N, C-alpha and C positions, 0 to 999 in steps of 0.2 A: 437109565439114560438112553436116548434113541440113537441108534447106529447112524453113521453118516449116510447111508444109502436110504434109510427110512426118512430122514430129514429133507434129503433131496427130492425124495418121491412125494411126500406130503406137500411141499413148497410148490412143486410141479402142478400137483392136483389142486391146490388153492389158486394159483394163478389161472388154470382153466376154468374154474367155477367162477371165479370174478369176471372172466372173459365171456363165457357163455353159461349162465346160472341155469341149472335144471328147472324145468317147469314146476311150480308150486314148492320149490325148495330153496331155502337158504342155509349155507353152512360155512362156518368159520372157525379156526383154531383159537385156542386161548392164547393171548399174546406172551404168556409166561411158560407155555408148555405145548410144543407142536403136537404131542400125543394126545391132548385133550381137545377134542372138537365139540362144538355145539351147532345144533341145527333147529330150523323150524320149517314144519311141514304144513301147508295150507291145504285145508279140506277140499275135496273135489266137489264141484257143483253137481247136483242131482243125487248126492248122497246124504245120509245123516250127518256127515262130517262138514257139510258146507258152511263155510263162514267161519270155520274153526282154524286156530293158529296153534299148532302143537309143537312145543318145545321139547327138545331130547338133546342126548349126549352120545358121542363115540369115544371109546378109549381104545386108542392103538397100542399093540405091542412095540417094544423097541426094535424088533426085527419085521416089522411091517415093511413090503407087502407079502411076506412069506407066512404070515400068521394073520387071522382075521381080528377085527376089533370086537369089544363088547357093545351092546346097543341097549340103550335105555330110553324110555319117553317119561318126562317129568310132568307134563300138562295131562290132568285127568281127561280121558277121552272115550271111555266105554268099551275100548278094544284091547289096550294093554294096561296092565297094573302100573301104577306111577312109581317110577325109580326102582324098577326091577328088570334085571337082564332078560332080554328077549331072545327066545331060541329060533334062529334062522339058519338056513344054510350058509348065509353070508356072516354069521357071527360066530363069537369064539366058542358058542355050544358045539359047533361041528367044524373043527380044523381039517378034518379028513376031506371035506368036500369044498373046502376053500380053494379059489382060483386067483393067483397073484395078479391076474389081469384086470380083476374087478378093482373099482375105485370108489372114493367117497361118493361120487354122483350115482354110481351103479348100485351101491349099497342102499342109499337113501331112496331111490327110485323104486328099488325092491320093497323097502319098508312100506312106502306109500301104496303100493301095489297089494302088498299082505293086509294092510288095514282095512281094505274093501273085502277081503275074503272073511269067511266065517270059520275057517280051519283053526282049531284049538292047539296051542303049544305052550311050552313053558314061558310064563310071562304075560300070557293073553287071559282075557276075562270075558264074560258074557254080559251083554246088557241090552235093553231094548233100543229100538231107533229113537223112541222120544227122549230116552236118557241121552243117548248120543247128541241129539239136537240141542238139548238144554246144556250140555258140557261144551259143546262147539260155540253156542252163543256167549258162554261164560269164559271160555278160553283165553282170550286176549287179556281180560281183566286179572285173570288168575296169574298169567305170565308177568304182568306189569306190577302187580301188588304183593305176590306172595314172596316171602322171605327165602324161599328155596330156589328162586329164579334170579338171584342177583346177576349172575353172567349174562342171563338174557338181556337185562337192562343195559349192561356195558357193550355187548357184541352187536345188538340188533336195534340200535336208536330208530331205525325207520318204523319199527312196530311200536314202539314207545309213542311216536308222533301220530301214528294212525290211531292209537287208543285215546290220546287226547282229543283228536279230531272228532271222534265218535262220541266222546263225552260231551263235547261242545254242541254237538247235534241233539243228542238225546237229553241233555239237561237244558231247560229252559234258561236263556241268557238274563240275568238281573238287569231290570230297567236301571239306567244311569241316573243317579239324583241330579236335581238342578245344581248349577253352579259348580259341576264336576266334584261334588263332595265325595269322599271316600264311603263305599258302602257300609262300612261298620260304624262310621260317625252318624249316619242318617238317623238312626233311633234316638240319639241324643240331641242332634241339632234339629230334628224335624218341628219340635214344639215352638221353637224360636222362629224358624221359617214361617210356621202357621201364623204366629202372633205378628210378625211383620206384614204378611199378607193381609191379616185382618185390619191392620192399622191402615195400610194403603187404601182398602175398600172403604175405610170409614171417613177418610179426607173428603172435604166438600169441594167442589170445583170453585175457582175464582169467578167473582160475578162479571158479566160482560161489561157493565158500566165502569167497574174498577179499571178494567183493562184499556178502555177508551180514554180515561182519565190520565193514566199514566203515560199512554202515547202522546196525549196532547201536551202535557208537561213536557215530555222529553223533546217534542217538536219545537216548543216555543224555546227551550234552552238552546237549541241548536241555531235557532232563527235570529236571537237576539244580537250576537256578533255582528251579523250581517247587516242588521237594521242600523247599527252605530256607523257603518262605513259611509 
């Protein structure tokens, strides 16, 4: 259970992040556990991570800020092994180097900076730039569709909306059938629509002389009452 000072500190940091979000970073605590934080790091332009959205977790100790949190990345990214604790000077691997003045913002800013470095540590992996680019392109889809990212969907609805917007752009929009028919019904009703169109095409036009005859009869019927006056 979190200590009172810990809760107060984390709530203060959350308000600060909401007011002034760090560049390329979104971070929110779980509604049911203030010690359980979730974050999204956006890949930097001009790097193999550009266009990537990397989801991860921070787990704070009950006596934070006097001890550091654990850090994990969930989204495959080519720099860190998914769901493995990462060794950083700001993580629980090195409590001796931890500074209580550091915050959620500074931790995640440091993690973003470390992503761009090639230094190897516990939790890091090696991959080519091409692999990183492929993972960056697939990252948003992974976050939105993978069962390991349920909290991502709950806490970051703006990225879910971004994903659906991308899907609408990338996937061709199906042509709306005539008469506003449901797309699934088109294959069943299309033969009937085609038959009806064929019947309409087969109808012969009304002869012009018949039109004149009908108009003449109609005119005489209207004029008769006037002639009897």
